[in-house]
BASEFI-264956 format. One record per residue (C-alpha): residue number from 1; residue in one letter; x, y, z. Coordinates in Angstrom, 2 decimals, decimal comma. Example, Ala and Ser with C-alpha at 12.3 -4.5 7.8 and 13.67 -1.06 7.14 Angstrom:
<atoms>
   milo   miba        xx        yy        zz
      1      a     12,30     -4,50      7,80
      2      s     13,67     -1,06      7,14
</atoms>
This chain:
<atoms>
   milo   miba        xx        yy        zz
      1      m     17,29     -8,83      5,40
      2      e     13,95     -7,06      5,32
      3      t     13,34     -4,37      2,71
      4      r     10,64     -1,72      2,68
      5      e      8,82      0,13     -0,06
      6      k      6,60      3,18      0,43
      7      i      3,46      3,32     -1,72
      8      e      1,25      6,41     -2,02
      9      f     -1,71      6,94     -4,34
     10      a     -2,86     10,55     -4,66
     11      g     -6,52     10,92     -3,73
     12      m     -7,08      7,33     -2,64
     13      p     -9,76      7,01      0,06
     14      l     -9,09      5,46      3,46
     15      a    -11,29      2,44      2,74
     16      v     -9,32      1,60     -0,40
     17      y     -5,98      1,85      1,43
     18      r     -7,41     -0,60      3,97
     19      e     -8,60     -2,88      1,18
     20      i     -5,11     -2,90     -0,38
     21      a     -3,57     -3,64      3,01
     22      a     -5,98     -6,54      3,52
     23      h     -5,06     -8,02      0,14
     24      l     -1,33     -7,59      0,71
     25      h     -1,49     -9,15      4,21
     26      q     -2,57    -12,38      2,50
     27      v      0,69    -12,60      0,53
     28      e      3,33    -14,73      2,24
     29      g      6,40    -12,80      3,35
     30      v      4,74     -9,38      3,12
     31      d      3,88     -7,05      5,98
     32      v      1,91     -3,84      5,45
     33      e      1,67     -0,74      7,61
     34      l     -0,76      2,13      7,00
     35      i      0,87      5,54      7,47
     36      p     -1,43      8,35      8,70
     37      q     -1,74     11,57      6,74
     38      s      0,98     14,00      7,83
     39      n     -1,00     17,14      7,01
     40      q     -1,98     18,75     10,32
     41      q     -4,91     20,62      8,76
     42      f     -8,02     18,55      8,08
     43      d     -9,03     18,43      4,44
     44      y    -12,21     16,52      3,63
     45      n    -10,85     15,72      0,15
     46      q     -7,74     13,99      1,49
     47      s     -7,55     10,48      2,84
     48      q     -6,78      9,93      6,51
     49      i     -4,01      7,66      5,24
     50      g     -1,03      9,26      3,52
     51      s      0,69      6,09      2,30
     52      l      1,55      2,54      3,19
     53      w      4,78      0,68      3,83
     54      i      5,26     -2,73      2,27
     55      s      7,91     -4,77      4,08
     56      w      9,40     -7,81      2,42
     57      t     10,49    -10,42      4,97
     58      l     12,88    -13,31      4,42
     59      k      9,89    -15,52      3,57
     60      a      9,04    -13,38      0,51
     61      s      9,59    -15,34     -2,68
     62      s      9,69    -14,06     -6,23
     63      e      6,09    -15,27     -6,55
     64      s      5,14    -13,13     -3,53
     65      r      6,73    -10,06     -5,10
     66      q      4,97    -10,76     -8,38
     67      r      1,62    -11,13     -6,58
     68      v      2,12     -7,77     -4,82
     69      q      2,84     -6,12     -8,17
     70      q     -0,37     -7,64     -9,59
     71      i     -2,41     -6,31     -6,68
     72      l     -0,90     -2,83     -6,99
     73      a     -1,43     -2,87    -10,77
     74      y     -5,12     -3,51    -10,22
     75      y     -5,45     -0,37     -8,09
     76      q     -3,34      1,64    -10,54
     77      t     -6,14      1,07    -13,04
     78      y     -8,42      3,24    -10,87
     79      y     -6,06      5,61     -9,08
     80      g     -3,06      5,99    -11,40
     81      n      0,56      5,21    -10,63
     82      p      1,71      5,49     -7,03
     83      i      3,72      8,56     -6,12
</atoms>
């Protein structure tokens, strides 16, 4: 069974969301989907990405989950805890 987790960092730029997605795509058993910003009004200070979905497939091992947590912890250093 596949499980999903939504991750959102307040104020994170588009490029960084893409960088996280690129890192997570390299982890076996993990799929990542970027979710566009839901705000209909353009705000230059907001990212074009609102959040990302992390999907854990049947191939995801405990090592894969640990690696994802390490990657997210790295970005938490700069952008704080995800919402």
